[in-house]
TILUM-279798 format. One record per residue (C-alpha): x, y, z. Coordinates in Angstrom, 3 decimals. Example, Ala and Ser with C-alpha at 12.3 -4.5 7.8 and 13.67 -1.06 7.14 Angstrom:
2
         x         y         z
    12.300    -4.500     7.800
    13.670    -1.060     7.140
This chain:
90
         x         y         z
     6.369   -39.347    81.751
     6.648   -38.706    78.028
     6.439   -41.658    75.618
    10.000   -41.274    74.404
    11.361   -41.563    77.974
     8.895   -44.378    78.808
    10.133   -46.598    75.927
    13.777   -45.518    76.049
    14.186   -43.811    72.718
    14.937   -40.244    71.860
    12.302   -37.680    71.014
    13.824   -37.362    67.678
    13.492   -41.139    66.978
     9.832   -41.061    68.083
     9.251   -38.003    65.790
    10.945   -39.644    62.824
     8.935   -42.899    63.323
     5.805   -40.837    63.235
     6.772   -38.794    60.201
     7.732   -41.960    58.355
     4.370   -43.555    59.118
     5.594   -46.320    61.453
     3.513   -44.774    64.356
     0.197   -42.948    64.055
    -0.377   -39.953    66.379
    -3.744   -38.594    67.208
    -4.744   -35.659    65.025
    -4.241   -32.340    66.688
    -3.988   -29.152    64.742
    -1.650   -26.355    64.908
     2.004   -26.059    65.770
     3.117   -26.137    69.414
     1.086   -29.246    70.322
     2.970   -32.214    71.414
     1.842   -35.433    69.714
    -0.289   -37.859    71.653
    -0.774   -41.526    70.946
    -3.508   -44.088    71.668
    -2.669   -46.872    74.065
    -2.351   -49.308    71.060
     0.158   -46.991    69.344
     2.101   -46.785    72.605
     2.301   -50.473    72.629
     3.625   -50.537    69.042
     6.168   -47.864    70.045
     7.318   -49.893    73.103
     7.753   -53.053    71.019
     9.508   -51.109    68.214
    11.923   -49.622    70.799
    12.836   -53.071    72.038
    13.376   -54.387    68.432
    15.397   -51.362    67.420
    17.648   -51.806    70.429
    18.455   -55.308    69.420
    19.329   -54.401    65.813
    16.229   -54.253    63.699
    15.708   -51.355    61.427
    12.760   -48.980    62.435
    10.736   -49.956    59.332
    11.072   -53.622    59.905
    10.531   -53.202    63.730
     7.296   -51.380    63.059
     5.981   -54.122    60.724
     6.849   -56.866    63.268
     5.325   -54.863    66.191
     2.077   -54.329    64.362
     1.829   -57.922    63.154
     2.519   -59.173    66.742
     0.045   -56.801    68.368
    -2.711   -57.324    65.782
    -2.234   -61.058    65.526
    -2.537   -64.018    67.998
    -0.509   -62.731    70.960
    -1.042   -66.035    72.858
     1.355   -67.822    70.558
     3.905   -64.963    70.803
     5.104   -65.876    67.290
     5.083   -63.541    64.335
     5.077   -65.310    60.981
     7.002   -63.163    58.488
     6.549   -65.550    55.572
     8.937   -67.798    53.692
     9.682   -69.853    56.794
    10.743   -66.905    58.905
     9.172   -66.636    62.365
    10.004   -64.476    65.270
     9.159   -65.359    68.873
     8.607   -62.401    71.175
     8.795   -62.891    74.825
     7.194   -60.213    76.888
């Protein structure tokens, strides 16, 4: 299954997120190659997809997803500063 189908977004959304720098594809040279992603990037994409579906912008969803996945996942809380926290239930 392709990543876009797996996380419930369109191929164009996934492509745009990558071109904007929200996601990082593995480096593969030449045209005609489909992008591939590490497992950690797939996890960022999955969480971004969930956040975008509930109304977050792609840029903000990318920041929240990375902060959550790189932080203390046990607390399931992302501290965005200035008293703003988001709890993510998996």
